[in-house]
MMTF fields as JSON, N, C-alpha, C and O atoms, coordinates in Angstrom:
{
  "mmtfVersion": "1.0.0",
  "mmtfProducer": "UNKNOWN",
  "numBonds": 303,
  "numAtoms": 304,
  "numGroups": 76,
  "numChains": 1,
  "numModels": 1,
  "chainsPerModel": [1],
  "groupsPerChain": [76],
  "chainIdList": ["A"],
  "bondAtomList": [4, 2, 8, 6, 12, 10, 16, 14, 20, 18, 24, 22, 28, 26, 32, 30, 36, 34, 40, 38, 44, 42, 48, 46, 52, 50, 56, 54, 60, 58, 64, 62, 68, 66, 72, 70, 76, 74, 80, 78, 84, 82, 88, 86, 92, 90, 96, 94, 100, 98, 104, 102, 108, 106, 112, 110, 116, 114, 120, 118, 124, 122, 128, 126, 132, 130, 136, 134, 140, 138, 144, 142, 148, 146, 152, 150, 156, 154, 160, 158, 164, 162, 168, 166, 172, 170, 176, 174, 180, 178, 184, 182, 188, 186, 192, 190, 196, 194, 200, 198, 204, 202, 208, 206, 212, 210, 216, 214, 220, 218, 224, 222, 228, 226, 232, 230, 236, 234, 240, 238, 244, 242, 248, 246, 252, 250, 256, 254, 260, 258, 264, 262, 268, 266, 272, 270, 276, 274, 280, 278, 284, 282, 288, 286, 292, 290, 296, 294, 300, 298],
  "bondOrderList": [1, 1, 1, 1, 1, 1, 1, 1, 1, 1, 1, 1, 1, 1, 1, 1, 1, 1, 1, 1, 1, 1, 1, 1, 1, 1, 1, 1, 1, 1, 1, 1, 1, 1, 1, 1, 1, 1, 1, 1, 1, 1, 1, 1, 1, 1, 1, 1, 1, 1, 1, 1, 1, 1, 1, 1, 1, 1, 1, 1, 1, 1, 1, 1, 1, 1, 1, 1, 1, 1, 1, 1, 1, 1, 1],
  "groupList": [{"groupName": "MET", "atomNameList": ["N", "CA", "C", "O"], "elementList": ["N", "C", "C", "O"], "formalChargeList": [0, 0, 0, 0], "bondAtomList": [1, 0, 2, 1, 3, 2], "bondOrderList": [1, 1, 2], "singleLetterCode": "M", "chemCompType": "L-PEPTIDE LINKING"}, {"groupName": "THR", "atomNameList": ["N", "CA", "C", "O"], "elementList": ["N", "C", "C", "O"], "formalChargeList": [0, 0, 0, 0], "bondAtomList": [1, 0, 2, 1, 3, 2], "bondOrderList": [1, 1, 2], "singleLetterCode": "T", "chemCompType": "L-PEPTIDE LINKING"}, {"groupName": "LEU", "atomNameList": ["N", "CA", "C", "O"], "elementList": ["N", "C", "C", "O"], "formalChargeList": [0, 0, 0, 0], "bondAtomList": [1, 0, 2, 1, 3, 2], "bondOrderList": [1, 1, 2], "singleLetterCode": "L", "chemCompType": "L-PEPTIDE LINKING"}, {"groupName": "GLU", "atomNameList": ["N", "CA", "C", "O"], "elementList": ["N", "C", "C", "O"], "formalChargeList": [0, 0, 0, 0], "bondAtomList": [1, 0, 2, 1, 3, 2], "bondOrderList": [1, 1, 2], "singleLetterCode": "E", "chemCompType": "L-PEPTIDE LINKING"}, {"groupName": "PRO", "atomNameList": ["N", "CA", "C", "O"], "elementList": ["N", "C", "C", "O"], "formalChargeList": [0, 0, 0, 0], "bondAtomList": [1, 0, 2, 1, 3, 2], "bondOrderList": [1, 1, 2], "singleLetterCode": "P", "chemCompType": "L-PEPTIDE LINKING"}, {"groupName": "PHE", "atomNameList": ["N", "CA", "C", "O"], "elementList": ["N", "C", "C", "O"], "formalChargeList": [0, 0, 0, 0], "bondAtomList": [1, 0, 2, 1, 3, 2], "bondOrderList": [1, 1, 2], "singleLetterCode": "F", "chemCompType": "L-PEPTIDE LINKING"}, {"groupName": "GLY", "atomNameList": ["N", "CA", "C", "O"], "elementList": ["N", "C", "C", "O"], "formalChargeList": [0, 0, 0, 0], "bondAtomList": [1, 0, 2, 1, 3, 2], "bondOrderList": [1, 1, 2], "singleLetterCode": "G", "chemCompType": "PEPTIDE LINKING"}, {"groupName": "ASP", "atomNameList": ["N", "CA", "C", "O"], "elementList": ["N", "C", "C", "O"], "formalChargeList": [0, 0, 0, 0], "bondAtomList": [1, 0, 2, 1, 3, 2], "bondOrderList": [1, 1, 2], "singleLetterCode": "D", "chemCompType": "L-PEPTIDE LINKING"}, {"groupName": "VAL", "atomNameList": ["N", "CA", "C", "O"], "elementList": ["N", "C", "C", "O"], "formalChargeList": [0, 0, 0, 0], "bondAtomList": [1, 0, 2, 1, 3, 2], "bondOrderList": [1, 1, 2], "singleLetterCode": "V", "chemCompType": "L-PEPTIDE LINKING"}, {"groupName": "HIS", "atomNameList": ["N", "CA", "C", "O"], "elementList": ["N", "C", "C", "O"], "formalChargeList": [0, 0, 0, 0], "bondAtomList": [1, 0, 2, 1, 3, 2], "bondOrderList": [1, 1, 2], "singleLetterCode": "H", "chemCompType": "L-PEPTIDE LINKING"}, {"groupName": "TYR", "atomNameList": ["N", "CA", "C", "O"], "elementList": ["N", "C", "C", "O"], "formalChargeList": [0, 0, 0, 0], "bondAtomList": [1, 0, 2, 1, 3, 2], "bondOrderList": [1, 1, 2], "singleLetterCode": "Y", "chemCompType": "L-PEPTIDE LINKING"}, {"groupName": "ALA", "atomNameList": ["N", "CA", "C", "O"], "elementList": ["N", "C", "C", "O"], "formalChargeList": [0, 0, 0, 0], "bondAtomList": [1, 0, 2, 1, 3, 2], "bondOrderList": [1, 1, 2], "singleLetterCode": "A", "chemCompType": "L-PEPTIDE LINKING"}, {"groupName": "ASN", "atomNameList": ["N", "CA", "C", "O"], "elementList": ["N", "C", "C", "O"], "formalChargeList": [0, 0, 0, 0], "bondAtomList": [1, 0, 2, 1, 3, 2], "bondOrderList": [1, 1, 2], "singleLetterCode": "N", "chemCompType": "L-PEPTIDE LINKING"}, {"groupName": "ARG", "atomNameList": ["N", "CA", "C", "O"], "elementList": ["N", "C", "C", "O"], "formalChargeList": [0, 0, 0, 0], "bondAtomList": [1, 0, 2, 1, 3, 2], "bondOrderList": [1, 1, 2], "singleLetterCode": "R", "chemCompType": "L-PEPTIDE LINKING"}, {"groupName": "SER", "atomNameList": ["N", "CA", "C", "O"], "elementList": ["N", "C", "C", "O"], "formalChargeList": [0, 0, 0, 0], "bondAtomList": [1, 0, 2, 1, 3, 2], "bondOrderList": [1, 1, 2], "singleLetterCode": "S", "chemCompType": "L-PEPTIDE LINKING"}, {"groupName": "ILE", "atomNameList": ["N", "CA", "C", "O"], "elementList": ["N", "C", "C", "O"], "formalChargeList": [0, 0, 0, 0], "bondAtomList": [1, 0, 2, 1, 3, 2], "bondOrderList": [1, 1, 2], "singleLetterCode": "I", "chemCompType": "L-PEPTIDE LINKING"}],
  "groupTypeList": [0, 1, 2, 3, 4, 5, 2, 2, 6, 2, 2, 3, 7, 4, 8, 7, 9, 6, 4, 2, 2, 10, 2, 11, 12, 7, 11, 8, 2, 10, 12, 4, 13, 13, 13, 8, 8, 10, 7, 8, 13, 6, 14, 15, 4, 8, 2, 2, 11, 7, 3, 11, 13, 2, 11, 1, 7, 7, 3, 9, 11, 11, 10, 8, 11, 14, 4, 3, 11, 13, 8, 1, 6, 4, 11, 1],
  "groupIdList": [1, 2, 3, 4, 5, 6, 7, 8, 9, 10, 11, 12, 13, 14, 15, 16, 17, 18, 19, 20, 21, 22, 23, 24, 25, 26, 27, 28, 29, 30, 31, 32, 33, 34, 35, 36, 37, 38, 39, 40, 41, 42, 43, 44, 45, 46, 47, 48, 49, 50, 51, 52, 53, 54, 55, 56, 57, 58, 59, 60, 61, 62, 63, 64, 65, 66, 67, 68, 69, 70, 71, 72, 73, 74, 75, 76],
  "secStructList": [7, 7, 7, 7, 2, 2, 2, 2, 6, 6, 7, 7, 7, 6, 6, 6, 7, 7, 7, 7, 3, 3, 3, 4, 4, 4, 6, 3, 3, 3, 3, 6, 6, 6, 6, 3, 3, 3, 3, 3, 3, 6, 6, 3, 3, 7, 7, 7, 4, 4, 4, 7, 3, 3, 7, 7, 2, 2, 2, 2, 2, 2, 2, 2, 2, 7, 6, 6, 7, 3, 3, 7, 1, 6, 6, 7],
  "xCoordList": [-1.291, -0.397, -0.971, -2.159, -0.122, -0.587, -0.429, 0.367, -1.202, -1.125, 0.03, 0.342, 0.654, 1.781, 1.329, 0.225, 2.17, 1.83, 1.488, 0.592, 2.192, 1.885, 0.438, -0.274, 0.002, -1.364, -2.368, -3.407, -2.076, -2.984, -3.209, -4.3, -2.188, -2.311, -3.214, -3.632, -3.517, -4.369, -5.817, -6.717, -6.048, -7.371, -8.384, -8.087, -9.581, -10.714, -11.977, -11.974, -13.053, -14.324, -14.807, -14.796, -15.23, -15.657, -16.985, -17.324, -17.74, -19.044, -18.952, -19.369, -18.407, -18.354, -16.975, -16.8, -16.009, -14.652, -13.916, -12.983, -14.335, -13.661, -12.675, -12.604, -11.913, -10.934, -11.605, -12.778, -10.83, -11.277, -10.376, -9.296, -10.822, -9.98, -9.5, -10.301, -8.205, -7.64, -7.309, -6.558, -7.872, -7.637, -7.004, -7.694, -5.678, -4.924, -5.28, -5.398, -5.451, -5.745, -7.09, -7.269, -8.034, -9.35, -9.435, -10.428, -8.398, -8.346, -9.55, -10.232, -9.802, -10.917, -10.519, -9.592, -11.249, -11.258, -12.653, -13.641, -12.742, -14.04, -14.322, -13.46, -15.526, -15.984, -16.946, -18.092, -16.496, -17.37, -18.511, -19.514, -18.389, -19.461, -20.663, -21.811, -20.389, -21.441, -21.659, -22.616, -20.769, -20.804, -20.75, -21.522, -19.819, -19.655, -18.276, -17.28, -18.24, -17.006, -16.645, -17.475, -15.377, -14.832, -13.763, -12.921, -13.788, -12.789, -11.466, -11.419, -10.392, -9.074, -8.727, -8.551, -8.629, -8.353, -6.909, -6.525, -6.115, -4.679, -4.131, -4.174, -3.628, -3.181, -3.978, -3.503, -5.21, -6.045, -7.295, -8.146, -7.407, -8.623, -9.771, -9.627, -10.892, -12.057, -13.014, -13.919, -12.794, -13.577, -14.714, -14.827, -15.534, -16.708, -17.947, -18.156, -18.764, -19.962, -20.863, -21.487, -20.931, -21.789, -21.273, -22.044, -19.984, -19.4, -19.235, -18.846, -19.525, -19.419, -20.585, -21.616, -20.381, -21.469, -21.59, -20.634, -22.766, -22.978, -22.365, -22.442, -21.761, -21.17, -22.255, -23.218, -22.086, -22.974, -22.594, -21.542, -23.439, -23.125, -21.846, -21.027, -21.668, -20.461, -19.208, -18.17, -19.301, -18.167, -17.803, -16.629, -18.809, -18.568, -17.808, -16.798, -18.291, -17.642, -16.21, -15.312, -15.993, -14.652, -13.721, -12.567, -14.193, -13.34, -12.928, -11.755, -13.863, -13.507, -12.66, -11.932, -12.739, -11.95, -10.615, -9.794, -10.39, -9.195, -7.931, -7.855, -6.936, -5.668, -4.865, -3.944, -5.197, -4.477, -4.997, -4.341, -6.164, -6.777, -5.898, -5.449, -5.664, -4.899, -5.829, -6.599, -5.755, -6.592, -5.946, -4.743, -6.755, -6.27, -6.507, -7.175, -5.964, -6.196, -4.976, -3.946, -5.087, -3.957, -3.298, -2.132, -3.993, -3.423, -2.49, -1.828, -2.41, -1.592, -0.129, 0.682],
  "yCoordList": [-23.891, -23.09, -22.979, -22.711, -23.187, -23.115, -21.698, -20.903, -21.413, -20.102, -20.06, -21.061, -18.914, -18.711, -18.798, -18.366, -19.352, -19.431, -18.069, -17.978, -17.006, -15.675, -15.3, -14.792, -15.549, -15.228, -16.079, -15.574, -17.358, -18.234, -17.716, -17.863, -17.114, -16.566, -15.347, -14.964, -14.74, -13.554, -13.857, -13.089, -14.956, -15.219, -15.645, -16.432, -15.103, -15.499, -15.335, -14.669, -15.943, -15.833, -14.383, -13.785, -13.811, -12.411, -12.181, -11.039, -13.24, -13.082, -13.305, -12.446, -14.456, -14.725, -14.488, -14.647, -14.112, -13.749, -14.875, -14.626, -16.108, -17.262, -17.875, -17.463, -18.863, -19.523, -20.343, -20.707, -20.619, -21.421, -22.642, -22.691, -23.615, -24.742, -24.489, -24.206, -24.591, -24.422, -25.796, -26.557, -26.109, -27.379, -27.079, -26.788, -27.154, -26.761, -27.61, -27.082, -28.913, -29.785, -29.462, -29.665, -28.964, -28.594, -27.108, -26.654, -26.352, -24.903, -24.205, -23.418, -24.512, -23.883, -23.527, -24.096, -22.573, -22.27, -22.619, -22.254, -23.325, -23.843, -23.424, -23.54, -22.939, -22.618, -23.718, -23.745, -24.634, -25.727, -25.277, -25.983, -24.133, -23.643, -23.193, -23.443, -22.536, -22.039, -22.941, -22.757, -23.92, -24.841, -24.093, -24.363, -23.147, -22.288, -22.522, -22.636, -22.592, -22.822, -21.556, -20.974, -21.138, -20.018, -20.56, -21.356, -20.143, -20.581, -19.857, -18.728, -20.542, -19.929, -20.012, -21.104, -18.872, -18.829, -18.405, -17.268, -19.351, -19.105, -19.07, -20.079, -17.955, -17.809, -16.715, -16.101, -16.477, -15.413, -16.008, -16.568, -15.887, -16.337, -15.364, -14.153, -15.902, -15.08, -15.145, -15.978, -14.251, -14.253, -13.238, -12.341, -13.397, -12.545, -13.371, -14.43, -12.886, -13.635, -13.94, -15.0, -13.019, -13.216, -14.307, -14.86, -14.622, -15.639, -16.988, -17.962, -17.056, -18.317, -19.22, -18.775, -20.505, -21.454, -22.382, -22.571, -22.953, -23.903, -25.248, -25.691, -25.885, -27.209, -28.27, -28.149, -29.305, -30.459, -31.248, -31.004, -32.183, -33.03, -33.823, -33.971, -34.333, -35.103, -34.225, -34.649, -33.008, -32.094, -31.761, -31.781, -31.456, -31.128, -32.263, -32.028, -33.479, -34.628, -34.799, -35.076, -34.638, -34.794, -33.68, -33.945, -32.46, -31.331, -31.416, -31.223, -31.7, -31.727, -32.947, -32.913, -34.016, -35.217, -35.233, -36.118, -34.283, -34.282, -34.046, -33.083, -34.924, -34.712, -33.55, -33.054, -33.112, -31.998, -30.632, -29.619, -30.583, -29.309, -28.556, -29.114, -27.287, -26.416, -25.328, -24.744, -25.063, -24.052, -22.681, -22.513, -21.712, -20.361, -19.513, -19.939, -18.337, -17.395, -17.224, -17.858, -16.369, -16.016, -17.196, -17.095, -18.278, -19.42, -20.26, -21.154, -20.001, -20.855, -20.537, -21.174],
  "zCoordList": [11.216, 12.019, 13.437, 13.616, 14.429, 15.809, 16.352, 15.853, 17.376, 18.006, 18.996, 19.641, 19.112, 20.009, 21.471, 21.801, 22.345, 23.774, 24.379, 25.219, 23.963, 24.482, 24.168, 25.034, 22.929, 22.531, 23.292, 23.716, 23.47, 24.215, 25.624, 26.175, 26.209, 27.551, 27.643, 28.735, 26.512, 26.484, 26.115, 26.456, 25.43, 24.867, 25.921, 26.82, 25.781, 26.608, 25.785, 24.75, 26.249, 25.533, 25.603, 26.678, 24.475, 24.482, 25.192, 25.503, 25.454, 26.095, 27.603, 28.379, 28.029, 29.471, 30.084, 31.292, 29.27, 29.695, 30.413, 31.177, 30.167, 30.742, 29.765, 28.607, 30.23, 29.366, 28.269, 28.361, 27.239, 26.112, 25.985, 26.573, 25.222, 24.842, 23.421, 22.53, 23.215, 21.88, 21.328, 21.939, 20.17, 19.494, 18.145, 17.168, 18.108, 16.922, 15.703, 14.598, 15.891, 14.748, 14.11, 12.909, 14.898, 14.382, 14.046, 13.477, 14.397, 14.173, 14.78, 14.123, 16.067, 16.768, 18.195, 18.773, 18.732, 20.149, 20.629, 19.991, 21.749, 22.194, 23.628, 24.499, 23.867, 25.211, 25.653, 25.205, 26.531, 26.945, 27.855, 27.964, 28.505, 29.368, 28.539, 28.907, 27.43, 26.553, 25.347, 24.594, 25.164, 24.021, 22.694, 21.773, 22.621, 21.45, 20.847, 21.561, 19.515, 18.769, 18.001, 17.302, 18.146, 17.388, 16.449, 16.863, 15.211, 14.237, 14.443, 14.932, 14.053, 13.942, 12.464, 11.923, 11.82, 10.384, 10.164, 10.44, 9.659, 9.569, 10.977, 11.681, 11.394, 12.783, 13.483, 14.438, 12.993, 13.547, 14.198, 13.508, 15.534, 16.2, 15.911, 16.077, 15.482, 15.161, 16.348, 16.392, 17.304, 18.541, 18.462, 19.297, 17.463, 17.28, 17.586, 16.995, 18.506, 18.908, 17.713, 17.657, 16.766, 15.59, 14.654, 13.87, 14.726, 13.85, 14.532, 13.888, 15.819, 16.557, 16.182, 15.677, 16.447, 16.198, 17.401, 18.152, 17.572, 18.66, 18.297, 17.151, 19.279, 19.065, 19.131, 19.888, 18.331, 18.428, 19.68, 20.272, 20.082, 21.235, 20.994, 21.901, 19.777, 19.453, 19.493, 20.0, 18.963, 19.017, 20.461, 20.831, 21.27, 22.676, 23.362, 24.026, 23.2, 23.831, 23.34, 24.135, 22.055, 21.497, 21.964, 22.302, 21.988, 22.379, 23.846, 24.165, 24.734, 26.155, 26.515, 27.507, 25.736, 26.006, 25.274, 25.511, 24.403, 23.571, 24.39, 25.153, 24.234, 24.945, 24.36, 25.009, 23.15, 22.534, 22.978, 22.731, 23.631, 24.012, 25.006, 26.007, 24.713, 25.607, 26.125, 25.362, 27.41, 28.023, 27.809, 28.009, 27.404, 27.195, 28.435, 29.377, 28.421, 29.509, 30.386, 30.159, 31.388, 32.232, 32.956, 33.336, 33.149, 33.883, 33.022, 33.548, 31.685, 30.821, 30.908, 30.236]
}
């Protein structure tokens, strides 16, 4: 299930308050500045710093190059 455009416009990283990349096929929100991955479970983004994980080098490269990635935050 994909996240609604309205919700994407509100989401930001809870630590640095910057935009995230939303990758619906992987069900994740990704912060390329911090290289942190947040899961999306069902249609619920889990933006808890304690539940985030660091991205591998391969994940980082794939996420930032993905044509499906949508940027979250007020600019969307």
